[in-house]
Structure formats: structure tokens, C-alpha cells
C-alpha positions as CSV (number, residue, x, y, z in Angstrom):
1,M,63.9,35.1,68.8
2,F,60.3,35.5,67.6
3,D,58.9,32.0,68.4
4,S,56.6,33.0,71.3
5,I,55.2,36.1,69.5
6,D,51.8,35.9,67.9
7,P,52.6,36.5,64.2
8,R,49.4,38.6,63.9
9,N,51.0,41.1,66.3
10,R,54.3,41.4,64.5
11,V,54.9,44.6,62.5
12,Y,57.9,44.7,60.2
13,V,59.1,48.3,59.9
14,L,61.0,48.4,56.6
15,D,63.8,50.8,55.7
16,A,65.1,51.5,52.2
17,S,67.6,48.6,52.3
18,A,64.8,46.2,53.1
19,I,62.8,47.3,50.1
20,L,65.8,47.4,47.8
21,F,66.8,43.9,48.7
22,G,63.3,42.6,48.4
23,F,62.4,41.7,52.0
24,T,59.0,40.2,52.4
25,S,57.3,38.2,55.1
26,M,54.2,36.1,55.0
27,E,53.3,36.8,58.6
28,G,52.5,40.0,60.4
29,I,52.2,43.3,58.6
30,Q,54.8,45.4,56.8
31,V,54.9,49.2,57.2
32,T,57.2,52.0,56.1
33,C,57.0,55.8,55.8
34,R,56.7,58.1,52.9
35,E,60.4,59.2,53.2
36,V,61.6,55.7,52.7
37,I,59.6,55.3,49.5
38,E,61.2,58.6,48.4
39,E,64.7,57.3,49.2
40,V,64.0,54.1,47.2
41,K,62.7,55.9,44.1
42,F,66.2,56.9,43.0
43,G,68.0,54.6,40.6
44,G,67.4,51.5,38.5
45,A,64.6,49.1,39.4
46,A,64.0,50.9,42.7
47,P,60.6,52.3,41.8
48,Y,59.4,48.9,40.7
49,R,60.5,47.4,44.1
50,A,58.8,50.2,46.0
51,T,55.5,49.5,44.1
52,L,55.9,45.8,44.7
53,I,56.5,46.1,48.4
54,K,53.7,48.6,48.7
55,E,51.0,46.8,46.7
56,E,51.8,43.1,46.4
57,A,53.5,42.5,49.8
58,G,50.9,44.7,51.5
59,A,53.3,47.2,53.1
60,K,51.4,50.2,54.4
61,I,52.8,53.7,54.3
62,I,52.2,55.3,57.7
63,E,53.5,58.5,59.3
64,P,54.4,58.4,63.0
65,S,53.0,60.8,65.5
66,E,55.2,63.8,66.2
67,K,55.4,62.7,69.9
68,Y,57.3,59.6,68.9
69,V,59.6,61.5,66.5
70,E,60.6,63.8,69.4
71,I,61.3,60.8,71.7
72,V,63.6,59.3,69.0
73,K,65.4,62.6,68.4
74,K,65.9,63.1,72.1
75,K,67.4,59.6,72.5
76,I,69.6,60.1,69.4
77,G,71.1,63.2,71.1
78,E,71.7,61.3,74.3
79,V,73.9,58.6,72.5
80,G,75.5,60.8,69.8
81,E,74.2,58.7,66.9
82,V,74.5,61.5,64.3
83,G,73.7,61.3,60.6
84,L,70.4,59.5,60.7
85,S,68.0,60.6,58.0
86,E,64.5,61.9,58.5
87,A,63.3,58.5,57.1
88,D,65.4,56.7,59.8
89,V,64.1,58.8,62.6
90,K,60.5,58.2,61.4
91,L,61.0,54.4,61.1
92,L,62.2,54.3,64.7
93,A,59.3,56.5,65.8
94,L,56.9,54.2,64.0
95,A,58.3,51.1,65.8
96,L,57.9,52.9,69.1
97,E,54.4,53.8,68.3
98,F,53.4,50.3,67.4
99,R,55.1,49.0,70.6
100,D,52.9,51.3,72.6
101,K,49.9,49.9,70.8
102,R,50.9,46.4,72.2
103,M,52.2,45.2,68.8
104,H,55.6,43.6,68.3
105,P,57.6,45.9,65.9
106,V,60.7,44.5,64.2
107,I,62.9,47.0,62.2
108,V,64.3,45.5,59.0
109,S,67.5,47.3,58.1
110,A,71.0,46.9,56.9
111,D,72.0,50.3,58.4
112,Y,74.2,50.0,61.5
113,S,73.0,53.3,62.9
114,V,69.4,52.3,62.6
115,Q,70.1,48.9,64.2
116,N,72.0,50.6,67.0
117,M,69.2,53.0,67.8
118,A,66.6,50.2,67.6
119,L,68.5,48.2,70.1
120,I,68.9,51.2,72.4
121,L,65.1,51.8,72.2
122,N,64.6,48.1,72.9
123,I,63.1,47.3,69.5
124,D,63.9,44.0,67.8
125,I,65.8,44.1,64.5
126,E,66.0,41.8,61.5
127,K,69.4,42.2,59.9
128,I,69.8,41.9,56.2
129,I,72.8,41.8,53.9
130,H,75.4,41.5,56.7
131,R,75.6,40.2,60.2
132,G,74.7,43.5,61.8
133,I,75.7,45.1,65.0
134,T,76.6,43.0,68.0
135,R,76.4,45.6,70.8
136,K,74.7,48.9,71.7
137,I,77.0,51.9,71.0
138,K,77.2,55.3,72.5
139,W,79.4,57.7,70.6
140,I,81.8,60.0,72.5
141,S,83.9,62.9,71.2
142,Y,87.7,62.9,70.9
143,C,90.3,65.0,69.3
144,P,92.7,63.3,66.9
145,N,95.3,66.0,67.4
146,C,95.6,66.5,71.2
147,K,93.8,63.3,72.2
148,W,91.2,65.2,74.3
149,V,88.2,63.0,75.1
150,G,84.8,64.6,75.9
151,G,81.2,63.7,76.3
152,I,78.5,62.6,73.9
153,F,79.4,63.3,70.3
154,K,77.7,66.3,68.8
155,G,80.4,67.3,66.3
156,G,82.2,70.7,66.5
157,R,85.7,71.7,67.5
158,C,88.1,70.6,70.2
159,P,88.0,73.0,73.2
160,I,91.7,72.5,73.7
161,C,93.3,72.8,70.3
162,G,90.4,73.7,67.9
163,A,90.7,70.7,65.7
164,R,87.6,69.1,64.2
165,L,86.3,66.5,66.7
166,K,85.8,62.9,65.7
167,R,83.7,60.2,67.4
168,Q,84.6,56.9,68.9
169,P,82.3,54.1,70.2
170,T,81.9,53.1,73.7
171,S,79.8,50.1,74.5
172,L,76.5,50.7,76.4
173,S,76.0,47.0,77.0
174,P,75.7,43.8,75.2
175,K,72.6,43.6,73.0
């Protein structure tokens, strides 16, 4: 997938799972955001891994511009991908910002929601731990009681019977 990309232009954007599972690459640069380092600090050897990835592997801690954070939040609302953390949103924003700087960002994550949003935003992903997602997903609302089906999932209650809405995937397209 990356054969034709100049490795010097590749930017690996690491989420907490990438750090916890020890992802490193000898080519390109590795970046993350402050919120990911905070997520990693909780439990066991996590602080050691965070220091290792930051210092020895050369990962830089960078905060994205607010402009890109807002673009990501808007797109999240359009596809109903609820539950992403602030760290997730900022990683996606970082990747968009690097892409606009003519770099080749690759999000490294085991999180299905992050992978889904990356693909929706046309950002490459490096899957770790499991095989990852196989298609882009948009989430729609449905009522488990009366079977009402609505638009983009935003949570809330069924307009027909008042039950708590759930979400179900609908495929946007193959990845």
C-alpha cells in the first residue's frame, strides 16, 4: 500500500494502542498528541512505553490546529460515530493537517472507530492487534422496541415510543 510513497514524507500518527503495543517504524516520523500520552500513563508499564516512544523512537508530541479539530468533529456528526475521545479527535485532526502539508499520514490504531473515521477522511491506517475494519460505516438510529429507523445516530429517545435509541451500521462504501 505504501510502496510508492517516499518514506521521508510518511507520518505515523500513533494512538494509545500503538504506544501500548510498542509500534515503531524506522522510516518516516512518528507523532502523537498530549492527550494520548495522558491516556497511556494509566497502569503498569504504560509510562515506560510512553517515554520510550517519545524519546527513543522519536515520536513528537504535537497539537493540531483548531481548524482541523472542527473539521473532524463536523464529519463525526455527519456519520454518527459517537464516543470518540478528545485524543481520538485530535489524532484524526493531526493526520488531516499533515495531509494538507503534503505529507503522507498513516494512523496507527487498534480502535475500530478511529479506523472508520480515518477511512472516511481518506487517511491511510495501519491496523494493529486485529485485522481491523473492512468497510466505511455510517451509523443510523433505530428503536429496538417499535423498530423505527431514523437518520444519523445522535443518541436520544425514539420519537414514536420513547425508548432509548440504538445505532446500527450502514455501509458507506468499500474501503
